[in-house]
Structures are given as C-alpha cells and as structure tokens.
N, C-alpha and C positions, 0 to 999 in steps of 0.2 A: 788857803784855810784848812783847819784841822777837821777831818771827818769825824774823828772819835777821840775823846780825851777822858781821863779820869783825874780826879783831885782827891788826894789822901783816901783813896778807897779802902775800907776795912770792914771785915765781916768776922763776928766771933760766935762760936758755937761752944757754949759752956765756957770753960777756961782755956778753949783752943782758939787761937787766931788763925784762920785759914788764909785769908788774904790781909796784909798788914801795911796799912799807909802806903798804898801803891798809887803813885802818880806818873801818867804817861800820856803821849799824844800819839795819834796816827795821821799824818798829812794826807789830804784828800788824794786818792789814787796810788797811794803807796802800798807796798806789800810788806807787812810785818809778821815776823814768827815769833812765836813764844815758846821757850824751851825751858826745861827744868826737869830734876828728878822726879819720880813718883812721890805724889804727896806734896809737891812745891806749891800747889794752889792753883794749877793752870786752868782746869775744868771749873772750878769755883769761880774764878775770875770771868770767864766765860759766861757762867750762871748770871753773874753780876751785870754784865754788859747787855746781856739779851733779856734780862728782866726775871728770870726764873728764881732769882734770890734778891732781896732786898739787903743793902749793906747796913751794918751797924753805924757806920758813919762814913763820910765822903760823898763824892757825887760822880755821875756819869753824865758827860755832855755829848750831843750829838749835833755838829755843825754850830756848836756854842750854845744851844738851847738844853737846858738841864732836864733830862729825862729820867732822873732817878727814881721818881715815884711813878713812872708809866709802866703799864703791863707789857707783857711779852707781845701782844697782840697790837697794841698802840706803838711799839717801837718798830714791830714789822711793817707797819703802814708808813712809818717814817723813814723806813730805808734799811733796817738792820735785818740781816737774814742770818740765821744760825743753823749748821748741820750739827749732828750729834754722833758720838761715837758708834752708837748703835742706830742703823739705818732706820729712817721715819717715813715710810711709804705706804701706799693703800695696797696691800697684798693681793687682793682680789680684783682688782681693777687692772686694766691693760697698761702697759708703759705710756702710751699716747694718752689714755684717758687720766692717768696721774698728773701729767704735764698740762693737759687742756684744762682740767678743774683748777689748777693752780693760776692759769692765764685768766680764766673766768672769775676767779676770786678777786684778782687785782683790779679787774676792770668793772666789778661790782655787778656782774650778770649772773643772775639767777636761773637755774635750768627751768625752762618751761615745758609742761607735760605735753602741750599739743604742737610744740615745735621740734623737729627732728635736730639732733645734735649736729648732722651735717649742714644745717643752715647757719651755723656760727663759722663759715668758712675762713674768716680771717683769723678767729681764734684758734682753729685747726692749724692753719698755715704757720701761725707763730709758733705752735706747740712742736711741729714737724721742725722748724728752723732751730729751736732750742735742742730738740733730740739730735739734730745733724751735729750741733756745737759739741755734743758730749759724746758723740759717736755711737748712739743708739738707735737711729733710724732703722735698721734691719731688725730691731727687737720690739718695734712699734707695737705689734699685735700681740705680744707676749704678756701673759699676766705677770705682774711685778713679782709674785711669790716664786715663779721659775726662774728669775734672773740669778747669775751668779753674784757672790757677795760684791766683787768689785763693780758690777754692772748696777746694782741697787745704789752703791754711792753714787755713780755717775747720774742716776736718775734723780736722786735727792738733790744733787747740785743743779739740775736742769729745773726741778721745781722751785728753787730757792731764786734762780734767774727769772723764772716766769713771773714771780712777785715783783720783779723789777727792783730788787734790793740794791742799794748803793754800796752797801758794806757787807761783805761777806764774812762770817765768823766760821771757820772751817775747824772743827775738832778731831784732830787726827783721822783725816780721810783715808789713810792707808790702814787703819786698825783691822786686823783681822784678815786682810788680804794676803793671798799667796804671793811670792816673788814675781810670779808671771803676771799678776794683775797690776802690780804697782806701776810700770811704765805708762799703762793707758790712762790711769787717773792723773798722773803727773802730766800727760800731754794734755789733758782736760784744763787742768789747773793753769798750766802755762799759756794754753790759748786764751783763757779768761784774762789772764794779767796782761798779755800782749795787745788784747783790744783796747786797754788803757782806759776803761771808763767805770772800773769798779776799784773800791779799797778793799783790801784783803787781809785778813788776819788769821794766821794759821798756827794750830798746835800741832806739833809733830814731834817724832823722835828720830827720823832719818835725816842725818846730818847733811848727807849729800844733796838731798832734795832741798833742805833749808838753804844751803849755801847757794844753791844754783838759782832759786827763786827769790830770795828775800832782798829788799832794800835796806832793811834793818831787822835786827835780832834783839828781843828783850829776853832776859834770863830771870827767872823767879827761883828763889830758894827759900824753904821755910816760909812760905807766904810773902816774901819781902822781894823788892826788886833789887836785883844784884847788879845788872847791867842793862843798857840800852843804847846800842850802837850800830854801826855798819859791821856787817859779817866779818871784814877783814880784822876790825878791831877787836871784836868779841872772840876770835880765835886767838888773839895775841893776850888777851886779858888774864893775868895770872890768877886772880881771884876767881873767875870763872872756870879756869882750868883745874884749880885745886878743888873747886867745890862741886863740879859737875861733868865737864867735857872728857876729862881722862876716863872717868868710869863709864860714860856713856860709850865711848870709842871702844872701851875693853867688852862692854855688854854686846854690842852690836857686830862686833868682828870675831868674837870668839866662835 
C-alpha cells in the first residue's frame, strides 16, 4: 500500500506555478528523498503535503484517503508529521517537558491542576524512551532554549515521534548545522529508518546523506517532477545531471 500519494498536484501564486502537475507515490515504510535546486518547489510541496497550503488543483492522498481539504492538525492526527527548516520547539520548557507534552497530546490527556505530572509515569517513561532514541537523555532537564541547534533538531524529531506519526516529512534537518553536528542527526534518522515502522520523506542537499539513506529519490526542477527512481538510476540520469547534480556537487565541494 502507498502511504502517501499525490495526483497532478499544482499550486500557483499569481502568474507563477510553484508546483506544477506533480504526481508521485511513497510506498509504506519507504525512505524517499526530494532534491532540486533552490526555488524548485521542494518546501512548497511539503507545505501542500502537510496542509499548510491548499493546492490550486490536484489531490493529496493518505493511504488512499483524499486529505486535500484537511487541515494540518487533522492530517497530523491521521499520521503525517512534519518538521520545518526552522526548529519548532517550546524554548522555555525543558527537553523532557517538550516531549512529554507531545505524548500527552497524542493520548488526549489534559494537564490536571490537582495531579502532579509525575503521576503520569507511563507518559514520562515514553518521553524518556524517545529521548533515548534521539540521544538526548543527558539533556532531559535542560531548557530547550539552551540546546545547540543540532540538538533542537533532534528534539523536534522526538516530538514528531511522540505524536505517533506514521509518515515523517523532514525538511532539511541538517540546515544550519555545523559539520560536527551533522553525523548525530544522521544517526538519529538512520535509527528511525532501521526500526522499519515509518515512512520517511526527506528534503536535503547533502548528497552523501541522501545516497546512504534513500530507497528512492525524486527530483524537482522549476516546480516539475524531473525524475523519480532508485538512487543509482538518478545518478545516471543525464537530464538530472545537466539540470542539477553537477551544480550541486560544485556547490558543496567547493
């Protein structure tokens, strides 16, 4: 079964078509990466998938169900979790509290004034399990505002996992990171993939990371789908090379 699918997805802003008639599928538990030069429409496509934007035409389907008109909140409840290029955490709460609140939200449990938070032992245990997964247990009592950028990205992923999302949309998770921070987030994403219970769609510019993790790679160019294939086939695709890959390697190896 396909976890995620689009049919002729299009969005126009005035006279500009940012995503142009894009149709693709992501099979259940597959890892698909989306690449393309700046302005290709990658983040706009993510905004359409997660519900931040409504398409001019076309459809978004989740496990065969048309969710095109659904809000971001309703899509999250149905299993689509999305990270952003800019981290989206509660800065003045601790790392543990950020994840604990996400776990509570998923379970529909509201905070009760007369009940101490330690009473929710199973929730706290689940939060710690997720922090262990993203390698943040040692920072559980830190305020999120005091985390390094790469650590905030890991916390954001833990919060997405706490919502029990089946589909993770990761928008440039290494954006803004130092070279030293990248291996840690790469290990987290690889661990999630190896658990084998998530469908992951990744926007990223680091080709070594993409080639290492992806089951398939989709290439966008000027809002259009240029190619969608196995990584080895993408690397051999002359149209992709001329439109994008050569320039990418020049940009990131210079």
